[in-house]
mmCIF file of the C-alpha atoms, coordinates in Angstrom:
data_MODEL
# 
_entry.id   MODEL 
# 
loop_
_atom_site.group_PDB 
_atom_site.id 
_atom_site.type_symbol 
_atom_site.label_atom_id 
_atom_site.label_alt_id 
_atom_site.label_comp_id 
_atom_site.label_asym_id 
_atom_site.label_entity_id 
_atom_site.label_seq_id 
_atom_site.pdbx_PDB_ins_code 
_atom_site.Cartn_x 
_atom_site.Cartn_y 
_atom_site.Cartn_z 
_atom_site.occupancy 
_atom_site.B_iso_or_equiv 
_atom_site.pdbx_formal_charge 
_atom_site.auth_seq_id 
_atom_site.auth_comp_id 
_atom_site.auth_asym_id 
_atom_site.auth_atom_id 
_atom_site.pdbx_PDB_model_num 
ATOM 1   C CA . MET A 1 1   ? 20.330 -57.926 -54.607 1.00 0.00 ? 1   MET A CA 1 
ATOM 2   C CA . GLN A 1 2   ? 23.877 -56.807 -53.565 1.00 0.00 ? 2   GLN A CA 1 
ATOM 3   C CA . LYS A 1 3   ? 24.548 -55.431 -49.997 1.00 0.00 ? 3   LYS A CA 1 
ATOM 4   C CA . SER A 1 4   ? 25.644 -51.362 -50.146 1.00 0.00 ? 4   SER A CA 1 
ATOM 5   C CA . SER A 1 5   ? 29.496 -51.340 -48.806 1.00 0.00 ? 5   SER A CA 1 
ATOM 6   C CA . PRO A 1 6   ? 29.815 -49.157 -45.553 1.00 0.00 ? 6   PRO A CA 1 
ATOM 7   C CA . LEU A 1 7   ? 30.283 -45.500 -46.054 1.00 0.00 ? 7   LEU A CA 1 
ATOM 8   C CA . VAL A 1 8   ? 34.003 -45.507 -44.520 1.00 0.00 ? 8   VAL A CA 1 
ATOM 9   C CA . PRO A 1 9   ? 35.769 -48.818 -44.998 1.00 0.00 ? 9   PRO A CA 1 
ATOM 10  C CA . LEU A 1 10  ? 37.501 -49.950 -42.092 1.00 0.00 ? 10  LEU A CA 1 
ATOM 11  C CA . HIS A 1 11  ? 40.871 -49.672 -43.581 1.00 0.00 ? 11  HIS A CA 1 
ATOM 12  C CA . TYR A 1 12  ? 40.925 -45.902 -43.747 1.00 0.00 ? 12  TYR A CA 1 
ATOM 13  C CA . PHE A 1 13  ? 40.253 -45.978 -40.155 1.00 0.00 ? 13  PHE A CA 1 
ATOM 14  C CA . GLY A 1 14  ? 42.998 -48.075 -39.780 1.00 0.00 ? 14  GLY A CA 1 
ATOM 15  C CA . PHE A 1 15  ? 45.512 -45.730 -41.620 1.00 0.00 ? 15  PHE A CA 1 
ATOM 16  C CA . GLY A 1 16  ? 44.269 -42.884 -39.516 1.00 0.00 ? 16  GLY A CA 1 
ATOM 17  C CA . TYR A 1 17  ? 44.818 -45.315 -36.038 1.00 0.00 ? 17  TYR A CA 1 
ATOM 18  C CA . ALA A 1 18  ? 48.102 -45.866 -37.608 1.00 0.00 ? 18  ALA A CA 1 
ATOM 19  C CA . ALA A 1 19  ? 48.957 -42.411 -38.111 1.00 0.00 ? 19  ALA A CA 1 
ATOM 20  C CA . LEU A 1 20  ? 47.880 -41.278 -34.776 1.00 0.00 ? 20  LEU A CA 1 
ATOM 21  C CA . VAL A 1 21  ? 50.022 -43.962 -32.942 1.00 0.00 ? 21  VAL A CA 1 
ATOM 22  C CA . ALA A 1 22  ? 53.231 -43.253 -35.172 1.00 0.00 ? 22  ALA A CA 1 
ATOM 23  C CA . THR A 1 23  ? 52.959 -39.439 -34.216 1.00 0.00 ? 23  THR A CA 1 
ATOM 24  C CA . GLY A 1 24  ? 52.215 -40.152 -30.915 1.00 0.00 ? 24  GLY A CA 1 
ATOM 25  C CA . GLY A 1 25  ? 55.776 -41.770 -30.378 1.00 0.00 ? 25  GLY A CA 1 
ATOM 26  C CA . ILE A 1 26  ? 57.305 -38.906 -32.496 1.00 0.00 ? 26  ILE A CA 1 
ATOM 27  C CA . ILE A 1 27  ? 55.716 -36.240 -30.369 1.00 0.00 ? 27  ILE A CA 1 
ATOM 28  C CA . GLY A 1 28  ? 56.813 -38.232 -27.196 1.00 0.00 ? 28  GLY A CA 1 
ATOM 29  C CA . TYR A 1 29  ? 60.861 -38.338 -28.256 1.00 0.00 ? 29  TYR A CA 1 
ATOM 30  C CA . ALA A 1 30  ? 60.305 -34.542 -29.278 1.00 0.00 ? 30  ALA A CA 1 
ATOM 31  C CA . LYS A 1 31  ? 59.212 -33.417 -25.710 1.00 0.00 ? 31  LYS A CA 1 
ATOM 32  C CA . ALA A 1 32  ? 60.608 -35.760 -23.727 1.00 0.00 ? 32  ALA A CA 1 
ATOM 33  C CA . GLY A 1 33  ? 63.882 -37.238 -25.657 1.00 0.00 ? 33  GLY A CA 1 
ATOM 34  C CA . SER A 1 34  ? 62.198 -40.655 -24.821 1.00 0.00 ? 34  SER A CA 1 
ATOM 35  C CA . VAL A 1 35  ? 63.750 -43.326 -27.501 1.00 0.00 ? 35  VAL A CA 1 
ATOM 36  C CA . PRO A 1 36  ? 61.431 -46.115 -26.328 1.00 0.00 ? 36  PRO A CA 1 
ATOM 37  C CA . SER A 1 37  ? 58.377 -43.659 -26.951 1.00 0.00 ? 37  SER A CA 1 
ATOM 38  C CA . LEU A 1 38  ? 59.741 -43.010 -30.709 1.00 0.00 ? 38  LEU A CA 1 
ATOM 39  C CA . ALA A 1 39  ? 60.703 -47.098 -31.092 1.00 0.00 ? 39  ALA A CA 1 
ATOM 40  C CA . ALA A 1 40  ? 57.368 -48.080 -29.554 1.00 0.00 ? 40  ALA A CA 1 
ATOM 41  C CA . GLY A 1 41  ? 55.317 -45.812 -31.470 1.00 0.00 ? 41  GLY A CA 1 
ATOM 42  C CA . LEU A 1 42  ? 57.042 -46.500 -35.015 1.00 0.00 ? 42  LEU A CA 1 
ATOM 43  C CA . LEU A 1 43  ? 57.160 -49.996 -34.146 1.00 0.00 ? 43  LEU A CA 1 
ATOM 44  C CA . PHE A 1 44  ? 53.095 -50.277 -33.625 1.00 0.00 ? 44  PHE A CA 1 
ATOM 45  C CA . GLY A 1 45  ? 52.433 -47.604 -35.968 1.00 0.00 ? 45  GLY A CA 1 
ATOM 46  C CA . GLY A 1 46  ? 53.890 -49.571 -38.969 1.00 0.00 ? 46  GLY A CA 1 
ATOM 47  C CA . LEU A 1 47  ? 52.362 -52.936 -37.318 1.00 0.00 ? 47  LEU A CA 1 
ATOM 48  C CA . ALA A 1 48  ? 48.696 -50.928 -37.488 1.00 0.00 ? 48  ALA A CA 1 
ATOM 49  C CA . GLY A 1 49  ? 49.650 -49.608 -40.966 1.00 0.00 ? 49  GLY A CA 1 
ATOM 50  C CA . LEU A 1 50  ? 50.484 -53.093 -41.955 1.00 0.00 ? 50  LEU A CA 1 
ATOM 51  C CA . GLY A 1 51  ? 47.361 -54.061 -40.972 1.00 0.00 ? 51  GLY A CA 1 
ATOM 52  C CA . ALA A 1 52  ? 45.364 -51.897 -42.321 1.00 0.00 ? 52  ALA A CA 1 
ATOM 53  C CA . TYR A 1 53  ? 47.022 -52.373 -45.643 1.00 0.00 ? 53  TYR A CA 1 
ATOM 54  C CA . GLN A 1 54  ? 45.906 -56.223 -44.982 1.00 0.00 ? 54  GLN A CA 1 
ATOM 55  C CA . LEU A 1 55  ? 42.562 -55.393 -44.558 1.00 0.00 ? 55  LEU A CA 1 
ATOM 56  C CA . SER A 1 56  ? 42.197 -53.007 -47.806 1.00 0.00 ? 56  SER A CA 1 
ATOM 57  C CA . GLN A 1 57  ? 43.527 -56.013 -49.743 1.00 0.00 ? 57  GLN A CA 1 
ATOM 58  C CA . ASP A 1 58  ? 40.873 -58.378 -48.284 1.00 0.00 ? 58  ASP A CA 1 
ATOM 59  C CA . PRO A 1 59  ? 38.692 -57.384 -45.204 1.00 0.00 ? 59  PRO A CA 1 
ATOM 60  C CA . ARG A 1 60  ? 38.466 -61.066 -43.811 1.00 0.00 ? 60  ARG A CA 1 
ATOM 61  C CA . ASN A 1 61  ? 42.649 -60.779 -42.917 1.00 0.00 ? 61  ASN A CA 1 
ATOM 62  C CA . VAL A 1 62  ? 42.358 -58.855 -39.519 1.00 0.00 ? 62  VAL A CA 1 
ATOM 63  C CA . TRP A 1 63  ? 44.400 -60.362 -37.434 1.00 0.00 ? 63  TRP A CA 1 
ATOM 64  C CA . VAL A 1 64  ? 47.842 -58.342 -37.704 1.00 0.00 ? 64  VAL A CA 1 
ATOM 65  C CA . PHE A 1 65  ? 45.673 -55.278 -36.843 1.00 0.00 ? 65  PHE A CA 1 
ATOM 66  C CA . LEU A 1 66  ? 43.588 -56.510 -34.101 1.00 0.00 ? 66  LEU A CA 1 
ATOM 67  C CA . GLY A 1 67  ? 46.865 -57.849 -32.765 1.00 0.00 ? 67  GLY A CA 1 
ATOM 68  C CA . THR A 1 68  ? 48.138 -54.374 -32.558 1.00 0.00 ? 68  THR A CA 1 
ATOM 69  C CA . SER A 1 69  ? 45.318 -52.595 -31.587 1.00 0.00 ? 69  SER A CA 1 
ATOM 70  C CA . GLY A 1 70  ? 44.474 -55.387 -28.786 1.00 0.00 ? 70  GLY A CA 1 
ATOM 71  C CA . THR A 1 71  ? 48.304 -54.987 -27.556 1.00 0.00 ? 71  THR A CA 1 
ATOM 72  C CA . LEU A 1 72  ? 48.253 -51.050 -27.375 1.00 0.00 ? 72  LEU A CA 1 
ATOM 73  C CA . ALA A 1 73  ? 44.692 -51.251 -25.531 1.00 0.00 ? 73  ALA A CA 1 
ATOM 74  C CA . GLY A 1 74  ? 45.881 -53.779 -23.125 1.00 0.00 ? 74  GLY A CA 1 
ATOM 75  C CA . ILE A 1 75  ? 49.079 -51.944 -22.321 1.00 0.00 ? 75  ILE A CA 1 
ATOM 76  C CA . MET A 1 76  ? 48.414 -48.402 -22.584 1.00 0.00 ? 76  MET A CA 1 
ATOM 77  C CA . GLY A 1 77  ? 45.241 -48.947 -20.524 1.00 0.00 ? 77  GLY A CA 1 
ATOM 78  C CA . MET A 1 78  ? 47.540 -50.344 -18.064 1.00 0.00 ? 78  MET A CA 1 
ATOM 79  C CA . ARG A 1 79  ? 49.487 -47.500 -18.306 1.00 0.00 ? 79  ARG A CA 1 
ATOM 80  C CA . PHE A 1 80  ? 46.379 -44.996 -17.984 1.00 0.00 ? 80  PHE A CA 1 
ATOM 81  C CA . TYR A 1 81  ? 44.992 -47.021 -14.973 1.00 0.00 ? 81  TYR A CA 1 
ATOM 82  C CA . ARG A 1 82  ? 48.513 -46.743 -13.475 1.00 0.00 ? 82  ARG A CA 1 
ATOM 83  C CA . THR A 1 83  ? 49.271 -42.867 -13.812 1.00 0.00 ? 83  THR A CA 1 
ATOM 84  C CA . GLY A 1 84  ? 45.498 -41.480 -14.246 1.00 0.00 ? 84  GLY A CA 1 
ATOM 85  C CA . LYS A 1 85  ? 47.398 -39.168 -16.944 1.00 0.00 ? 85  LYS A CA 1 
ATOM 86  C CA . PHE A 1 86  ? 44.968 -38.724 -20.467 1.00 0.00 ? 86  PHE A CA 1 
ATOM 87  C CA . MET A 1 87  ? 47.893 -37.967 -22.832 1.00 0.00 ? 87  MET A CA 1 
ATOM 88  C CA . PRO A 1 88  ? 49.299 -40.152 -24.420 1.00 0.00 ? 88  PRO A CA 1 
ATOM 89  C CA . ALA A 1 89  ? 47.955 -43.210 -22.518 1.00 0.00 ? 89  ALA A CA 1 
ATOM 90  C CA . GLY A 1 90  ? 44.336 -42.668 -22.360 1.00 0.00 ? 90  GLY A CA 1 
ATOM 91  C CA . LEU A 1 91  ? 44.048 -41.361 -25.763 1.00 0.00 ? 91  LEU A CA 1 
ATOM 92  C CA . ILE A 1 92  ? 45.664 -44.096 -27.347 1.00 0.00 ? 92  ILE A CA 1 
ATOM 93  C CA . ALA A 1 93  ? 44.313 -46.723 -24.900 1.00 0.00 ? 93  ALA A CA 1 
ATOM 94  C CA . GLY A 1 94  ? 40.653 -45.544 -25.879 1.00 0.00 ? 94  GLY A CA 1 
ATOM 95  C CA . ALA A 1 95  ? 41.723 -45.335 -29.631 1.00 0.00 ? 95  ALA A CA 1 
ATOM 96  C CA . SER A 1 96  ? 42.930 -48.711 -29.409 1.00 0.00 ? 96  SER A CA 1 
ATOM 97  C CA . LEU A 1 97  ? 40.060 -50.220 -27.742 1.00 0.00 ? 97  LEU A CA 1 
ATOM 98  C CA . LEU A 1 98  ? 37.553 -48.240 -30.361 1.00 0.00 ? 98  LEU A CA 1 
ATOM 99  C CA . MET A 1 99  ? 39.605 -50.060 -33.495 1.00 0.00 ? 99  MET A CA 1 
ATOM 100 C CA . VAL A 1 100 ? 38.999 -53.765 -31.443 1.00 0.00 ? 100 VAL A CA 1 
ATOM 101 C CA . VAL A 1 101 ? 35.486 -53.056 -31.034 1.00 0.00 ? 101 VAL A CA 1 
ATOM 102 C CA . LYS A 1 102 ? 35.216 -51.501 -34.863 1.00 0.00 ? 102 LYS A CA 1 
ATOM 103 C CA . VAL A 1 103 ? 36.955 -54.566 -36.157 1.00 0.00 ? 103 VAL A CA 1 
ATOM 104 C CA . GLY A 1 104 ? 34.927 -56.986 -33.675 1.00 0.00 ? 104 GLY A CA 1 
ATOM 105 C CA . ILE A 1 105 ? 31.766 -55.527 -34.795 1.00 0.00 ? 105 ILE A CA 1 
ATOM 106 C CA . ASN A 1 106 ? 33.078 -55.794 -38.808 1.00 0.00 ? 106 ASN A CA 1 
ATOM 107 C CA . VAL A 1 107 ? 33.952 -59.512 -38.158 1.00 0.00 ? 107 VAL A CA 1 
ATOM 108 C CA . LEU A 1 108 ? 30.685 -60.402 -36.621 1.00 0.00 ? 108 LEU A CA 1 
ATOM 109 C CA . SER A 1 109 ? 27.894 -58.464 -39.158 1.00 0.00 ? 109 SER A CA 1 
ATOM 110 C CA . ARG A 1 110 ? 29.627 -59.714 -42.226 1.00 0.00 ? 110 ARG A CA 1 
ATOM 111 C CA . PRO A 1 111 ? 28.059 -63.153 -43.905 1.00 0.00 ? 111 PRO A CA 1 
ATOM 112 C CA . PRO A 1 112 ? 29.902 -66.039 -43.550 1.00 0.00 ? 112 PRO A CA 1 
ATOM 113 C CA . ARG A 1 113 ? 31.956 -67.769 -45.934 1.00 0.00 ? 113 ARG A CA 1 
ATOM 114 C CA . SER A 1 114 ? 30.460 -69.726 -48.628 1.00 0.00 ? 114 SER A CA 1 
# 
């Protein structure tokens, strides 16, 4: 008997997360003229998009996505801790942490390789 697939595949969440990160960089540039925000948002958004694409091709290929979301969770988490401002650091840190947990649960719940 074949196990049913999840309601929403993990890579769909990954593409949404990538769009959130890239949009955050664009908004940071538009509101404050911050070129580093634009560069970081587009870089990490692109990496998250690449990771989500890799997940769509092979659900076991989690490393780019996990590295990107884990790095952002750490960087933005520290920034949120220092400033106490939810926008944008707290939002991105929270979303990144959720993605790390989601990927971790997905990896731990799948059957072992044959």
